[in-house]
N, C-alpha and C positions, 0 to 999 in steps of 0.2 A: 652329160648330166643335165637335168632339167633345172629351170629357175627355182623350183621348190627345194631341190637338194641344196643349191647354193644359198638360198635364203635360210634354210635350216642350219647350215654350217655357220652362216653369219650370226644367227641367234645364239648358237652354242658358244661361238667365239666371244660374242659380246658379253654373255653371262660370265664366262671365265675371266674376261677382262676386268669386270667389276671386282671380282674376288681377288685376283692377282694384284690389281692396282691398290686395293685397300690394304693388303698385306705389305706391298712395296712402299706405300706412302708413310709408313712408320718412321718418324724422325727425318722425313724428307719434305722440303717445301713443295707444295702442289704444283707451282709453276715449273720448277726444275724437273719434277716427275713428268709433267706433260711434255717438256722439251726432250727428255730422254726417250719417251714413248714415240714422239714424232720422228726422231732420228731413226729409230728402229723401223718404223713404218716406211719412211723414206727409202731406206736401204733395201727393205724387202720389196717394195713396189717397183723400184727401178730394176732390181734384180730380176723380177718376173718379166718386166718389159723386155729386157735384153735376152732373157732365157727363151722367150717365145718369138723374138725377132720383131717386135712392134715398134722399136725406136725409130724406124724409118717413117712412120705415120706422122711424126712431129712436123715434118715439112708441109703436110697437107692440112694442118689445123687451120680452121677459119678464125678470124678475129673474134667473131661472135662466140664460137665454141671456147676459145681461150678466155674470153671475158667471163663467161658463165662458169667455166671450170675454176677460174681464179676466185670468183665470188663464192662458189661452193667450198673451196678450200678455206677461205676466210671464215665461213660459217662453221666448218669443221673445227678450225682452231679455237673459235670462241666457245663452241660446244665442249671441246675437250678441256679447255682451261676451266670452265665453269664446273664441269663434271668432276674433275680431279679435286677442285677446291671443295665441292660439296661432299665428296668422299672423305676428305680430310676432316670435315666438320660433323659428319653424321654416319650412321651405320649404312653399309652397302644395301641392306634389305629395305631401307627407307629411300635411299637416293635412286637406286635403279628403277623402281616403279614410276617415280616422278619423271625421270629421264625418258622413260618409255611413253610418256604422254606425247612424245614426238610422233607416235603412230597415228593417233587421231588428228593431231595437228597437220600431219602430212596429207591425210585424206582430205581435210578441209581445204588446204592450200591447193591440192590437185584439182579440186572442184572449181575453185575460184581462178587460179592462175592458168592451169592447163585445160580447164573446161572438161575434165573427165566426168563421166557419169558415175553417180554413186547411188546404189540401190538402197531400198528400205532395209534390207538385211544388213548391208554395210553400215548404215546409220545406227542400227541396233548394236552392231559390234563396236562402233565408236563409243556409244553411250556406255556399254559394258566395260570397255577399256578405261574410260574416265572413272567410272564408279569403282572398278577394281583398284586403280591407282590410288584413289582417295581413301579406300578402305585400308590400305597398307600404312597410312600415316599413323605416327605414334603421338 
């Protein structure tokens, strides 16, 4: 499968996550809900690692990779905790578009940190994403 297929699966799963989480959060503290979600993700991710035989690659991880993957994990944890708390406080139809402002922010960070090239067309897309997210606010 191509990257586009995987990215589309990711988008569909993320959309389902928002709806399923909003339903599951009823009567549940957001931090506990995030912890439960994290355990499920942990079990699934390690299950796939062992299923495809990639556990042996752990021995070859560089300190740099381990550091940045750890920092990425911390970012994910903060993101999930904030996302679930926001879902507890507001409708999913309001929270999800604001959460998706991560898309234009990622493009800006890729430009600054990774020095990736961003076309004028991409900048137009960034502007439209921001406008779209802001238009969804109630």
